[in-house]
N, C-alpha and C positions, 0 to 999 in steps of 0.2 A: 169169119166175122167175130166168132167168140174170142179170137186171139187178140183183137184190138183193145189196147189199154192205154189210158193216159189222155190228158188234154194237152194239145200243142198249139202255141200261138206263133204266127209268122210276124216277127217284129219289123219295124221300119226305122231307118236311120236317116236323119236330116242334118246335113252340115257337120258330120262327125259325131252326132249325139243321138241318143235314143229319142225318137219322135214321141210326142205326148200320147199318141194312139197306142204305142207299145206298152206304156205303163198302164193305160186303161185296160188293154186286153189282158195283161198279166193280173190285174186286180179282178176282173171278171172271171178269167180262167182259173184263178186260185179258188174262188168260191165253188165253181163247178167240180174241180178236182177234189176238193175237200168233201163235197157231197158224195162223190163217187168212191172216195177213199183211194184215189189214184194219183199218179205223178203229174206235175205240171212242167212242161218243157217249153223252151223258146228257141226259135230258129232265127239267127242273125246272119244276114247275107250282105256282103259288101267287100270293100277293099280297105285294109288297114283298120280293122274293127275289133281286134282281139280284146282290147281293154274294156269294151262295153259289156262283155259277158258277166263280169262281177256286178255291174250295175243292174242287169236284168235279174240276177239272183237276189239282189237287195230289194227288188220290187216284187218278189214272190216266186220266181222260177226255182224248181228243184234241179233242173238240168238245162244247160244251154248248148245247142249245137251251133258251132261257128263255122261258116263257110267263107273263107277269106281268099279272094282271088282278084287280080287286077281286072279281069274280064267282067267282074261284078260291081265295078265302081258305080255304074249307072244302071238304073232299072231298065232292062230290056226283056221283053216277053219271052223270047226263046231261051235265054240263059236262066232266068229265074224260075220258069216253069220246070225246066229240066232238073234244076237243083232241088226244088221242092218235091217233085215226083220221086227223085232218088231217095231223099230223106224219109218221106212218108212211107215208102215201100219198105225201107230198112227198119224203121221204128214201129210201124203199124199203130199209130195213135187211134184212139176211139173218137176224138173230136179234134178238129182243126179250125182255129179262129183267125180271121184277118180283119183289118180295118176296112170300113167302107170309104176307101180313099181311091185316088187315081190308080195306085198300084193294086190294091185289093180288088177293085171292081174288074180289073183286067185279069188278074192272076187267079182268083178263086174259081170262076166258071171253067177256065181252061184246065186247071188242075183237077177239078171234079170230073171233067170229061175224060181225062187220061186215066183216072182211077175208077171210072165207071161207077160213079156215085152221084149224089145230088148236092146242091148248095142252096142256102137261103141267103138272099142279099139284103143289106141294109136293116139288120135286126136292131130293135130297140131294147129287147130284153131276152135273156137266155136263162133257162132253169132246167132242172133234171126232173123228169117224171118219176115219182116215188115208186111206182109199180113196175114200169117197163125199163127204167133207168136210161131211157132215151132222152136226147136233147130236145127240149121244147123251144122252138125258135119263133119269137114273136116279132112281127113287123107291121108297119102301117100298110093298109090296102085302100083301094078306091080313093086315091088322091088324099089320103090322110083322114078319111071320114070314118074309118073303122080299123080295128086291129085283127090280124089273123095269126094263128099259131100253127106252125108246121112241124111235122115229125118225119124224119128219114128212117123208115122202118126196115127196108130190105138190104141196105148196103152200108158199108163202113169205109172210110171214116165219115162222120157227119161233119159237113163243112158249112160254115156260116161267116158272113162279114158283119161287122158291128159298126153302127153309126158312131161318129166321134162324140164323146161326152155322154154316151148312153151308159157307160160303166165307170165306176169310181176306182182310181188306182189305190193300191195299198200305200200306207206310209212307208217311206224308204227305210230299210233296216240294214245297215252296213255290216251288222254282225251275222247275218244269215249265211249259211254255208250251202254250197251246191256243187254240182259236177259240171265241168266244162269239157265238151267233146269237140275236137277239131275234125272236120270232114273235108276231104279233098273234093273240090267241085267236079273234077274230071271232065272239064269242058273242052270241046274241040272248037276253036275259033270259027271254023267254016260253018258250024251249025247256026251261028248267030247272024240272022239275015238283015239286021238293022244296025245303023251307026248313028251315034249321037254327034251331030256336027256343031251344035251350039246350044248354050243354055242362056235363057233370058229370064232374069229374076223379076217377078212382078213387083213394081214399086207401089207400095201402099202407104198412104199417110195414116198414122195412128195405128189402131188395132185391126188386125185382119178379122173379117166376119167369122171365119171358121174357128178362130181362137178366142173370140170374145165371150166373156161371161155375162155381159149385158149388151143388148142390141136395141137401138131405137130405129124403127122402120117407118117409112112414109109410103102412102099409097097414092092412087090417082087423085083422091080428094085433096091432096096438098095444092094442086092447081098450077104449080110452076116450080122450076128449079130453084128460084130464089127462096121459096118457102122452106126448102130443106135446110137453110141456114139456121132456122129456129130449132130444127132437130139436132143440128151439130152443137148448138149451145147447150142443150140438155145432155147430149152424149158426152161432152167435155166434162161436165160436172160429175157424171156417173162413171167416167173412165170407160165409156162404151164405144162400140162401133156403130156406124150408121148404115142401115140397109134400105132396100126399096122393093116394092112389088114390081111386076113386069111393065105396066103401062108407063111409069115415069122413065124407065130405061128406054122403052120403045119411042117415047116422045123426045128423047134426047135431053131430058132435064138432068139426069145423073148418069154416070158411067155404068155400062153393063155389068161391071165387076161387082156392083152393089146389089144385084138382084138376088133375092131370096125366093126360092120356090122350086117347083118341079123341074123347070128348065133353067134354074139358077143354082144357087148354093144351098146346101143342106146344113142347117145350123141347129145346135142344141144348147143354147145358153141357159143360165139360171133364171135370168129375167129378160123378157121380150116385150118391149113397149111398142104397140102397133097404133100409129096415128093416121087417121083417115084411110084405114085399110078395111075393105069390105069383108075379107075373110074367104075369098074364093078358094075352092078345094086345091087348085093348082098352087096357090101360095101357101096354104096351110100344110101341104105336103113337105114344104121346105123348112117349116118351123114347128112341126108337131112335137118334136122332141124337147121343146122348151119346157122347163120345169114350172115357170110362172109366166102367164101372158096378161098384160094390162092393155085394154083397148080404149081408145078415144075416138068416138065416131058420132056424128050428129044423127045418124039413122039408127033408131032404137031397134029396128028389125034386122040390122046387118048381121050376117052369119058370124062375124068375129066375136060377138058377145056369147055365142054358144061355145066358143073355144076358150074364152078368157076367164081367168080366175077373178079378176076385178075389171069393172068397166065404167066408163064415164060417157054418158050421152050428152053430147054438146058439140058446138063448133070448135074445132081445134084452135082457131085463131083467138078464141077467148079462153079456152081451157089450158092450152099449152103454156102461155106466159105465166099464168097463175101457178100451174103445176111446177114449172121450172123455178119460179121464185120460192116456192115452198121447199123444194129440194135444196136450193141454195141455203135457205135459213136452217134447215135441219142439219146439213153438213157443217155449217158454221157453229153449230152447237147452241 
């Protein structure tokens, strides 16, 4: 355990480019590595990805391990777990970070099992304990009603997944120098038990919820699907995405893809405007990472006001038009 050194992030690649979560992990990993006085490395896995190593260095990596193999073009559990297990055993990092994404949620616990260590999922904050030098892994618990901090005391590496936008990327510095190490995947095609037969790209009008810096969300109190058009008008002014709590989705007012919450999408925007949202714990679990929450609700006792930085008590049918008009005037200068 004493031989484990360095912070390693497992990067993700989307459509031939570094995914935003990769830059965020590098930014957070850089701070941890600097605190420990250790090296920050990145693992890039895929096919035809060699040119991305210099970009990872520009975003803060000291060393990049590139695993380039046609068998790794698509994420498949068997191949990616085998590659990460091989690299981690060779390098022996102190900390391994992944995104709380479809890939990270699948890969992190499987890798932890193979390495006989533990993992904390969906972390909102990471820091180093000044005394023990162990990783403090903070995540929401009890449906977002509290925060818990976890420590992996007995085993290494310490593995954690990080929620999107929980960490800030460094400014890209193309002058940074680093080392690129090419690693042979060493994969036997027979070990891969799944085949990608088709890819269907989700068609989303406007901004994806996961990528949005501003989100306007409606709850059960909106009353109908038509009422969501008012949210769309405000969202258009703010360059925002439109979200929903679970009841409007269950009632067929809006598509299920718009749901934010424990059983929907997890978001971390800079600004989250909740309209006619009660603030149930299941919903707050999906947006607790928002930096600023504004609530509009006619029930002064609604839980959402306990979570909001700013709140307006009133009927959204009266408040929202005035609010939208004020935003329009402010943006017009």
